[in-house]
C-alpha positions in Angstrom: 8.5 -42.2 -41.2 6.7 -40.2 -39.7 3.1 -40.8 -38.3 0.9 -37.7 -39.1 -2.3 -37.0 -36.6 -4.8 -34.2 -35.9 -6.0 -33.9 -32.3 -9.8 -35.3 -32.3 -10.9 -32.5 -30.1 -9.0 -29.4 -31.7 -7.5 -30.7 -34.6 -3.8 -29.5 -33.5 -2.0 -31.0 -36.5 1.6 -33.4 -35.0 4.0 -35.0 -36.5 5.2 -37.4 -34.2 7.8 -40.1 -34.8 7.3 -43.7 -35.2 7.5 -45.3 -31.6 4.8 -43.1 -30.6 2.4 -45.6 -32.3 -0.1 -47.0 -29.7 0.9 -44.5 -26.9 -1.0 -42.0 -25.7 -0.1 -38.4 -26.3 -1.4 -35.2 -24.8 -2.1 -32.0 -27.3 -0.3 -29.5 -26.6 -3.4 -27.2 -27.2 -6.9 -28.9 -25.7 -4.9 -31.3 -23.1 -7.4 -33.4 -24.8 -5.2 -37.4 -24.1 -5.6 -39.0 -27.3 -3.9 -43.2 -29.0 -1.5 -42.4 -31.8 -2.5 -44.9 -34.5 0.1 -47.1 -36.1 1.6 -46.8 -39.0 -0.8 -47.3 -42.3 -3.4 -47.7 -39.8 -6.1 -44.3 -39.8 -3.4 -42.1 -40.4 -4.7 -38.3 -40.1 -3.3 -36.1 -42.7 -3.8 -33.0 -41.2 -6.9 -30.7 -41.4 -8.6 -33.6 -41.7 -10.8 -34.6 -38.5 -13.2 -36.8 -37.6 -13.8 -34.8 -34.5 -16.5 -32.0 -35.0 -14.5 -28.2 -34.1 -14.7 -26.8 -31.2 -17.5 -23.9 -30.6 -19.3 -25.1 -33.7 -23.3 -24.7 -33.3 -24.3 -26.8 -36.1 -22.7 -29.4 -35.3 -23.1 -32.4 -32.8 -20.1 -33.9 -30.2 -21.6 -37.8 -30.0 -19.3 -38.9 -27.6 -20.5 -38.8 -24.0 -19.5 -36.0 -21.3 -17.7 -38.6 -19.6 -15.1 -38.9 -22.7 -14.7 -35.3 -23.3 -11.7 -33.9 -22.4 -11.6 -31.4 -19.5 -10.3 -28.6 -19.7 -8.3 -25.6 -17.9 -10.1 -22.7 -17.0 -7.9 -19.3 -17.4 -9.2 -17.9 -14.5 -9.2 -20.8 -12.7 -5.2 -20.4 -12.5 -3.1 -20.5 -9.0 -1.8 -17.1 -8.1 -2.5 -13.3 -7.9 -4.7 -11.9 -11.0 -2.9 -9.5 -12.9 -5.4 -6.9 -12.3 -3.9 -6.8 -8.5 -0.2 -5.7 -8.8 -1.4 -2.3 -10.2 -4.0 -1.7 -7.6 -1.5 -2.9 -4.5 1.4 -0.7 -6.4 -0.8 2.3 -6.2 -2.2 2.1 -2.7 1.3 1.2 -1.5 2.5 4.8 -3.8 -0.5 6.7 -1.6 0.6 5.7 1.3 3.9 6.3 0.6 3.4 10.2 -0.4 0.9 10.4 3.0 3.8 9.5 5.1 6.1 11.6 3.5 4.1 14.6 3.0 3.3 14.5 7.0 7.1 13.5 7.8 7.5 17.1 5.7 4.8 19.1 7.3 6.6 18.3 10.8 10.0 18.7 9.3 9.7 21.6 8.3 7.7 23.2 11.2 4.4 23.6 9.0 2.0 21.3 10.8 0.4 22.1 14.1 2.4 24.2 15.6 1.6 27.0 17.8 4.2 28.9 18.4 3.8 31.7 16.3 4.1 36.0 16.7 -0.1 35.8 16.2 -0.4 33.6 19.4 2.3 35.4 21.1 0.6 38.4 20.4 -2.7 36.8 21.9 -1.2 36.6 25.6 -1.8 39.5 28.2 -0.2 40.3 31.5 -2.5 39.0 34.3 -3.6 35.4 32.5 -4.0 32.3 34.1 -1.6 29.4 33.2 -4.9 27.1 32.2 -5.3 30.2 29.7 -2.0 30.4 28.2 -1.6 27.3 27.5 -5.3 26.6 25.4 -3.6 29.1 23.3 0.0 27.7 22.9 -0.5 23.9 24.0 2.0 22.4 26.2 4.8 23.9 27.4 8.4 22.2 26.0 10.3 23.2 29.3 9.3 24.3 32.7 11.8 25.6 35.2 10.5 26.6 39.1 12.7 29.6 40.3 12.2 29.9 43.5 15.8 28.3 43.7 17.0 30.4 41.4 16.5 33.5 44.1 18.0 31.1 47.3 17.0 31.7 50.2 15.8 35.9 49.1 12.5 36.8 51.3 11.6 38.9 48.8 10.4 35.9 46.4 9.4 33.9 49.7 6.1 32.2 48.5 6.0 33.9 45.5 6.0 30.6 43.4 8.2 32.1 40.5 7.8 29.4 37.5 9.5 30.0 33.6 7.2 27.7 30.8 8.6 27.6 27.6 7.7 27.0 24.0 9.9 26.3 21.3 9.4 25.3 17.6 12.7 25.1 15.8 14.6 28.6 16.1 10.8 30.3 17.8 10.3 30.3 21.3 8.1 31.9 23.4 8.9 31.9 27.4 6.2 33.3 30.2 7.1 33.8 34.0 3.9 33.1 36.2 4.3 34.5 39.8 1.8 32.1 42.1 -0.9 31.4 38.8 -0.3 35.2 36.6 1.7 36.5 34.0 4.0 38.4 35.2 6.4 38.2 32.0 6.4 37.4 28.6 8.9 37.3 25.9 9.3 36.0 22.4 11.8 35.6 19.6 10.5 35.1 16.0 12.6 33.8 13.1 10.7 34.9 9.9 10.9 33.2 6.8 
């Protein structure tokens, strides 16, 4: 024969086997621990409870605070709150998009290139190396042309140097004698 009993705190109905009579069980709903009555002594039918229902202001619970079961709060669970995952996902997506955009701009040559037809048009014969570097930035290649002409006395002490700026298929070459521009050349691929 089964024992029908209700939780004294939340009134949750249970049907238990006779072997549980006299033992303590924990309510699955509110976690209250209560003793299962023996068959025939104080059986409770579903819906009949001596304890007041939770949350009813017109009834008073005479049990001491120590006798009341401790309920686990919903916000006190261990682990990461559910709302954190979408926030983390959004931040990761933003960072990946930003990094991907920068990589795309660098790969396509649209980010910060100074090797352009417009900058080449700003260069003039007789400019100093410092003025040219202010327009084009740091060169990608620097070649000393003194060795190219060997021991030819016409070029002795001329201090010929060629600076080259490359970006993709665009290239600007500037030859300096001493510290002044003596020749300019540029090749640009338009898209």
